[in-house]
PLY file of the C-alpha trace (Angstrom):
ply
format ascii 1.0
element vertex 394
property float x
property float y
property float z
element edge 393
property int vertex1
property int vertex2
end_header
-120.33 -52.91 -81.66
-117.95 -54.82 -83.95
-116.42 -57.41 -81.58
-113.68 -59.52 -83.16
-111.13 -62.03 -81.95
-107.45 -61.04 -81.91
-106.83 -63.31 -84.91
-109.68 -61.67 -86.84
-108.28 -58.28 -85.88
-104.85 -59.17 -87.30
-106.42 -60.52 -90.47
-108.60 -57.43 -91.01
-106.59 -54.32 -90.12
-105.00 -52.18 -92.81
-102.74 -49.13 -92.72
-105.70 -46.79 -92.26
-106.96 -46.89 -88.63
-110.41 -48.39 -88.07
-112.33 -48.95 -84.87
-112.51 -52.45 -83.45
-113.34 -54.05 -80.13
-111.88 -57.31 -78.92
-112.30 -59.21 -75.66
-109.22 -60.64 -73.98
-107.54 -61.58 -70.73
-104.63 -59.56 -69.43
-101.67 -61.94 -69.51
-99.06 -59.47 -68.21
-98.68 -55.77 -67.38
-95.06 -54.61 -67.31
-93.93 -51.09 -66.45
-90.98 -49.99 -68.58
-89.00 -46.86 -69.43
-88.30 -45.27 -72.81
-84.79 -44.25 -73.85
-85.70 -40.74 -72.84
-86.55 -41.89 -69.32
-90.34 -41.68 -69.62
-92.37 -44.48 -68.04
-94.91 -46.55 -69.97
-96.81 -49.81 -69.58
-96.63 -52.76 -71.94
-99.83 -54.80 -71.73
-100.03 -58.29 -73.19
-103.59 -59.47 -73.91
-104.60 -63.01 -74.87
-107.68 -64.81 -76.10
-108.25 -68.42 -77.15
-106.01 -68.20 -80.24
-103.70 -65.18 -80.27
-102.01 -62.47 -78.23
-101.80 -58.72 -78.73
-99.37 -56.28 -77.12
-100.45 -52.67 -76.53
-98.50 -49.85 -74.92
-99.82 -47.13 -72.64
-97.72 -43.96 -72.62
-97.46 -41.68 -69.60
-99.65 -39.01 -71.22
-102.55 -41.43 -71.93
-105.76 -41.14 -69.87
-105.58 -44.81 -68.79
-101.95 -44.64 -67.63
-102.91 -44.32 -63.96
-105.33 -47.25 -64.25
-102.51 -49.56 -65.32
-101.08 -49.50 -61.81
-104.31 -51.06 -60.50
-105.02 -53.80 -63.02
-103.81 -57.38 -62.49
-102.91 -60.30 -64.70
-105.85 -62.64 -65.19
-108.49 -59.92 -65.42
-110.76 -59.84 -68.46
-111.27 -56.69 -70.53
-112.99 -55.27 -73.58
-110.44 -53.26 -75.57
-111.74 -50.68 -78.03
-109.72 -48.35 -80.22
-108.45 -47.30 -83.62
-106.35 -50.23 -84.84
-104.03 -50.21 -87.84
-101.10 -52.02 -89.43
-97.89 -50.20 -88.50
-95.69 -50.53 -91.61
-92.80 -48.82 -89.79
-92.71 -51.71 -87.30
-92.83 -54.67 -89.69
-96.56 -54.58 -90.15
-97.42 -55.22 -86.52
-100.87 -54.27 -85.28
-100.91 -51.04 -83.30
-103.61 -48.81 -81.84
-104.34 -45.23 -80.99
-107.06 -43.63 -78.89
-107.79 -46.97 -77.31
-109.36 -47.77 -73.95
-110.20 -50.83 -71.88
-112.95 -51.73 -69.44
-113.66 -54.87 -67.39
-115.79 -57.64 -68.87
-118.83 -59.06 -67.15
-118.62 -62.61 -65.82
-120.91 -63.75 -68.62
-118.70 -62.24 -71.32
-115.57 -63.63 -69.63
-116.99 -67.17 -69.62
-117.97 -66.80 -73.26
-114.44 -65.68 -74.07
-112.90 -68.66 -72.26
-114.92 -71.04 -74.42
-113.36 -69.60 -77.58
-114.99 -68.64 -80.84
-117.78 -70.80 -82.22
-115.54 -72.04 -85.02
-112.74 -72.95 -82.58
-115.18 -74.69 -80.22
-116.57 -76.70 -83.12
-113.14 -77.66 -84.42
-111.78 -78.75 -81.05
-114.96 -80.70 -80.26
-114.73 -82.52 -83.59
-111.03 -83.17 -83.02
-111.61 -84.63 -79.55
-114.44 -86.83 -80.87
-112.09 -88.10 -83.58
-109.43 -88.93 -80.98
-111.95 -90.84 -78.83
-113.38 -92.73 -81.82
-109.93 -93.67 -83.15
-108.73 -94.84 -79.74
-111.83 -96.99 -79.17
-111.14 -98.73 -82.49
-107.65 -99.93 -81.47
-107.52 -103.70 -81.81
-104.66 -104.38 -79.36
-106.42 -104.71 -75.97
-103.37 -103.41 -74.08
-103.07 -100.21 -76.06
-106.84 -99.79 -76.21
-107.13 -99.97 -72.41
-104.13 -97.71 -71.85
-105.30 -94.95 -74.23
-108.88 -94.98 -72.98
-107.77 -94.80 -69.36
-105.67 -91.76 -70.22
-108.68 -89.98 -71.75
-110.91 -90.97 -68.84
-108.51 -89.64 -66.20
-107.02 -86.59 -67.90
-109.51 -85.59 -70.61
-110.41 -82.26 -69.01
-106.76 -81.30 -68.58
-106.01 -82.47 -72.11
-108.67 -80.10 -73.51
-106.96 -77.02 -72.03
-103.34 -77.83 -72.83
-101.29 -76.20 -75.57
-99.07 -78.21 -77.92
-96.23 -75.73 -77.36
-95.48 -72.51 -75.56
-94.65 -70.42 -78.63
-94.16 -72.00 -82.03
-97.21 -74.14 -82.91
-100.70 -74.76 -81.53
-99.73 -72.53 -78.59
-103.28 -72.02 -77.44
-105.83 -73.45 -75.05
-106.82 -76.82 -76.51
-104.02 -76.70 -79.06
-102.73 -80.13 -78.05
-106.10 -81.67 -78.96
-105.88 -80.11 -82.43
-102.27 -81.26 -82.87
-102.93 -84.84 -81.76
-106.13 -85.20 -83.82
-104.44 -84.03 -87.01
-101.46 -86.30 -86.35
-103.85 -89.23 -85.87
-105.52 -88.49 -89.20
-102.11 -88.52 -90.86
-101.07 -91.70 -89.01
-104.17 -93.59 -90.17
-103.51 -92.63 -93.81
-99.79 -93.37 -93.61
-100.52 -96.85 -92.27
-102.65 -97.44 -95.37
-99.73 -96.38 -97.57
-97.20 -98.41 -95.54
-98.99 -101.58 -94.36
-95.83 -102.80 -92.63
-96.45 -100.21 -89.90
-98.29 -101.23 -86.72
-101.35 -98.92 -86.70
-102.31 -99.59 -83.07
-98.81 -98.72 -81.87
-98.48 -95.63 -84.08
-101.87 -94.19 -83.10
-101.09 -94.82 -79.42
-97.73 -93.13 -79.88
-99.47 -90.10 -81.35
-101.74 -89.83 -78.32
-98.93 -90.25 -75.77
-95.99 -88.52 -77.50
-96.69 -85.08 -75.95
-98.81 -86.15 -73.01
-96.21 -84.79 -70.57
-97.26 -81.33 -71.76
-100.38 -81.71 -69.63
-98.01 -80.56 -66.86
-95.61 -78.48 -68.96
-97.98 -76.47 -71.23
-101.32 -76.60 -69.45
-103.41 -73.44 -69.23
-105.07 -72.32 -66.02
-108.64 -73.49 -65.51
-110.00 -69.96 -65.93
-107.62 -68.29 -68.29
-105.28 -68.08 -71.23
-102.14 -68.04 -69.09
-99.70 -70.94 -69.38
-97.75 -70.79 -66.11
-94.26 -72.17 -65.68
-93.83 -75.05 -63.24
-90.96 -76.72 -61.44
-91.81 -80.13 -62.87
-92.05 -78.74 -66.40
-88.65 -77.08 -66.14
-86.78 -79.74 -64.16
-88.16 -82.85 -65.88
-89.72 -81.93 -69.23
-92.55 -83.48 -71.21
-90.67 -86.50 -72.62
-89.66 -88.09 -69.28
-93.06 -87.15 -67.83
-94.84 -88.79 -70.76
-92.89 -92.00 -70.19
-93.78 -91.91 -66.50
-97.48 -91.47 -67.35
-97.39 -94.61 -69.52
-95.76 -96.61 -66.72
-98.18 -95.30 -64.09
-101.29 -96.08 -66.17
-99.84 -99.50 -67.02
-99.37 -100.28 -63.31
-102.85 -98.95 -62.51
-104.39 -101.25 -65.10
-102.60 -104.26 -63.61
-103.82 -103.26 -60.13
-107.41 -102.90 -61.38
-109.03 -106.33 -61.11
-111.80 -105.30 -63.51
-109.36 -104.36 -66.30
-108.86 -107.98 -67.39
-105.09 -107.71 -67.53
-104.65 -111.38 -66.50
-105.29 -112.36 -70.13
-102.49 -110.09 -71.34
-99.78 -112.60 -70.40
-100.93 -114.95 -73.19
-101.03 -112.33 -75.95
-98.53 -111.86 -78.75
-96.49 -109.76 -79.09
-95.64 -109.94 -75.41
-97.13 -107.19 -73.25
-93.74 -105.99 -72.02
-92.67 -105.55 -75.63
-95.78 -103.48 -76.30
-95.04 -101.22 -73.36
-91.36 -100.92 -74.31
-92.09 -99.97 -77.92
-94.61 -97.33 -76.83
-92.05 -95.86 -74.44
-89.53 -95.75 -77.31
-91.96 -93.74 -79.45
-92.27 -91.12 -76.70
-88.51 -91.04 -76.06
-87.50 -90.69 -79.72
-90.22 -88.48 -81.23
-87.98 -85.39 -81.39
-85.86 -87.33 -83.87
-82.38 -86.27 -82.77
-80.56 -86.00 -79.46
-79.64 -82.42 -80.36
-83.37 -81.61 -80.26
-83.94 -83.19 -76.85
-84.60 -86.83 -77.74
-83.00 -89.23 -75.23
-82.70 -91.75 -78.07
-83.06 -91.59 -81.86
-85.91 -93.46 -83.65
-85.00 -97.13 -84.03
-88.25 -98.63 -85.34
-90.42 -97.82 -88.37
-93.21 -96.55 -86.13
-90.83 -94.28 -84.23
-89.50 -92.77 -87.45
-93.01 -92.29 -88.83
-94.15 -90.63 -85.60
-91.25 -88.17 -85.72
-92.06 -87.15 -89.29
-95.80 -86.85 -88.62
-95.17 -84.69 -85.56
-92.73 -82.45 -87.42
-95.01 -82.12 -90.44
-98.06 -81.04 -88.46
-96.04 -78.55 -86.41
-94.55 -77.03 -89.57
-97.93 -76.75 -91.31
-99.28 -74.85 -88.30
-96.23 -72.56 -88.36
-96.84 -71.73 -92.01
-100.54 -71.14 -91.37
-99.89 -68.69 -88.55
-96.80 -67.24 -90.26
-98.81 -65.85 -93.16
-101.04 -64.17 -90.59
-98.37 -62.42 -88.52
-95.37 -61.99 -90.84
-94.66 -58.58 -92.36
-95.22 -58.51 -96.13
-92.08 -57.64 -98.09
-93.62 -57.80 -101.56
-96.74 -59.12 -103.22
-95.80 -62.74 -102.55
-92.92 -62.60 -100.05
-93.15 -62.32 -96.25
-90.57 -62.00 -93.50
-89.16 -65.13 -91.92
-91.10 -66.54 -88.98
-88.90 -68.64 -86.72
-88.21 -71.49 -86.49
-89.08 -71.89 -90.19
-85.83 -71.83 -92.19
-86.41 -68.87 -94.51
-88.71 -66.10 -95.67
-92.25 -67.17 -96.48
-93.56 -67.16 -100.04
-97.27 -67.11 -100.77
-98.37 -70.65 -101.66
-99.57 -71.56 -105.14
-103.34 -71.48 -105.43
-105.28 -74.53 -106.48
-106.31 -75.04 -110.10
-109.99 -74.12 -110.31
-110.60 -74.89 -114.00
-112.31 -77.93 -115.46
-110.57 -80.81 -117.20
-111.83 -82.04 -120.56
-114.38 -84.81 -120.41
-112.71 -88.21 -120.89
-114.60 -88.96 -124.11
-113.69 -85.65 -125.71
-110.04 -86.10 -124.68
-109.96 -89.54 -126.27
-111.54 -88.15 -129.43
-108.80 -85.52 -129.61
-106.09 -88.17 -129.28
-107.70 -90.28 -132.00
-108.00 -87.30 -134.33
-104.35 -86.45 -133.71
-103.33 -90.05 -134.49
-105.34 -90.00 -137.70
-103.64 -86.76 -138.68
-100.22 -88.25 -138.07
-101.15 -91.31 -140.15
-102.37 -89.12 -143.01
-99.15 -87.12 -142.92
-96.85 -90.15 -143.04
-94.88 -90.41 -146.29
-95.21 -93.76 -148.13
-92.07 -95.91 -148.12
-91.35 -97.10 -151.73
-90.86 -100.78 -152.39
-87.18 -101.69 -153.23
-86.35 -102.45 -156.83
-84.98 -105.81 -158.02
-81.55 -104.21 -158.59
-81.44 -102.93 -154.95
-82.40 -106.33 -153.57
-79.70 -107.98 -155.71
-77.07 -105.57 -154.38
-78.00 -106.48 -150.79
-77.58 -110.16 -151.52
-74.12 -109.57 -153.01
-72.97 -107.58 -149.93
-74.17 -110.31 -147.58
-71.96 -112.80 -149.34
-68.80 -110.91 -148.40
-68.86 -112.31 -144.87
-70.26 -109.21 -143.11
-73.26 -109.64 -140.82
-76.14 -107.42 -141.97
-77.63 -105.19 -139.25
0 1
1 2
2 3
3 4
4 5
5 6
6 7
7 8
8 9
9 10
10 11
11 12
12 13
13 14
14 15
15 16
16 17
17 18
18 19
19 20
20 21
21 22
22 23
23 24
24 25
25 26
26 27
27 28
28 29
29 30
30 31
31 32
32 33
33 34
34 35
35 36
36 37
37 38
38 39
39 40
40 41
41 42
42 43
43 44
44 45
45 46
46 47
47 48
48 49
49 50
50 51
51 52
52 53
53 54
54 55
55 56
56 57
57 58
58 59
59 60
60 61
61 62
62 63
63 64
64 65
65 66
66 67
67 68
68 69
69 70
70 71
71 72
72 73
73 74
74 75
75 76
76 77
77 78
78 79
79 80
80 81
81 82
82 83
83 84
84 85
85 86
86 87
87 88
88 89
89 90
90 91
91 92
92 93
93 94
94 95
95 96
96 97
97 98
98 99
99 100
100 101
101 102
102 103
103 104
104 105
105 106
106 107
107 108
108 109
109 110
110 111
111 112
112 113
113 114
114 115
115 116
116 117
117 118
118 119
119 120
120 121
121 122
122 123
123 124
124 125
125 126
126 127
127 128
128 129
129 130
130 131
131 132
132 133
133 134
134 135
135 136
136 137
137 138
138 139
139 140
140 141
141 142
142 143
143 144
144 145
145 146
146 147
147 148
148 149
149 150
150 151
151 152
152 153
153 154
154 155
155 156
156 157
157 158
158 159
159 160
160 161
161 162
162 163
163 164
164 165
165 166
166 167
167 168
168 169
169 170
170 171
171 172
172 173
173 174
174 175
175 176
176 177
177 178
178 179
179 180
180 181
181 182
182 183
183 184
184 185
185 186
186 187
187 188
188 189
189 190
190 191
191 192
192 193
193 194
194 195
195 196
196 197
197 198
198 199
199 200
200 201
201 202
202 203
203 204
204 205
205 206
206 207
207 208
208 209
209 210
210 211
211 212
212 213
213 214
214 215
215 216
216 217
217 218
218 219
219 220
220 221
221 222
222 223
223 224
224 225
225 226
226 227
227 228
228 229
229 230
230 231
231 232
232 233
233 234
234 235
235 236
236 237
237 238
238 239
239 240
240 241
241 242
242 243
243 244
244 245
245 246
246 247
247 248
248 249
249 250
250 251
251 252
252 253
253 254
254 255
255 256
256 257
257 258
258 259
259 260
260 261
261 262
262 263
263 264
264 265
265 266
266 267
267 268
268 269
269 270
270 271
271 272
272 273
273 274
274 275
275 276
276 277
277 278
278 279
279 280
280 281
281 282
282 283
283 284
284 285
285 286
286 287
287 288
288 289
289 290
290 291
291 292
292 293
293 294
294 295
295 296
296 297
297 298
298 299
299 300
300 301
301 302
302 303
303 304
304 305
305 306
306 307
307 308
308 309
309 310
310 311
311 312
312 313
313 314
314 315
315 316
316 317
317 318
318 319
319 320
320 321
321 322
322 323
323 324
324 325
325 326
326 327
327 328
328 329
329 330
330 331
331 332
332 333
333 334
334 335
335 336
336 337
337 338
338 339
339 340
340 341
341 342
342 343
343 344
344 345
345 346
346 347
347 348
348 349
349 350
350 351
351 352
352 353
353 354
354 355
355 356
356 357
357 358
358 359
359 360
360 361
361 362
362 363
363 364
364 365
365 366
366 367
367 368
368 369
369 370
370 371
371 372
372 373
373 374
374 375
375 376
376 377
377 378
378 379
379 380
380 381
381 382
382 383
383 384
384 385
385 386
386 387
387 388
388 389
389 390
390 391
391 392
392 393
């Protein structure tokens, strides 16, 4: 049986139907009605990386079963899948069926593909290693306490609900890649405070642990009152303040020595809070305040860059192809996608041979230069006479 992930399915299907099987969790089952008044079910399936919508018409064998299934159940879906060019290249299916997964298969599905597990494990290790290397003891203690208390929740939180890294563990991927960029940018701009910027990367979206967290046993990202009424920016600021107070209350944390450190501890806390508050860049995009420090501006750009790169990556996967190199727009990117330029795979000339070519070219130019004749005595005499007329020679 050819079992693929939903992402692999979308990458593989062509216009000619082929049989595939994928494992997924039922995210939602909605009963709807066609324009002609006929009932049908729209089923939304999800795995660790993608979602797939399938429709069950009233004349399908499994139509009656749809009334019994519930969101959160795990299924194996098998059918003839193809790219529907009449519906913008979306993946569709015919003669498909679903059956419940065993508990063993469901747990395997929750863990994600081997490649995704490996990537997210490496990303989390990078976050832990980078945080442990922070030299400012205040930021070091704050970041490590966050990972100690909320690491499990962090690992199953998405970076967004729709647009980028909208998957279980997506926030880990987003933060790790932002940290890699932050470390390199601090090398390019040594005036930046690397401890503050790395800490800002870790905390900038930490409120999403309550806004975009997935259920413990599923790929469903439920809505919550706190996520809707407060939002991840104010919650992230509150998390910083709570952990800061907890560290001061913990006698073993060694916070008594903080009062003698420079810059002052309250300034450290205040600047970290500013990074969280301003990381959206503009008030029109939900930032309570615009970036007012170099680290805040850098964090905003790093965040935006990584989100956009993920949007492009997924956009090429899901966007309908309009021509050989042009794809439909994928929001919120600003325009239609164009296939990126491939990397140069040739070989450059060896340095020695390139130098030889330059030397040969120089010799050729020298050989081709026309000789300049020496001036005659009469020409030199004429110059001397002109100079005596009071004009400056140039």
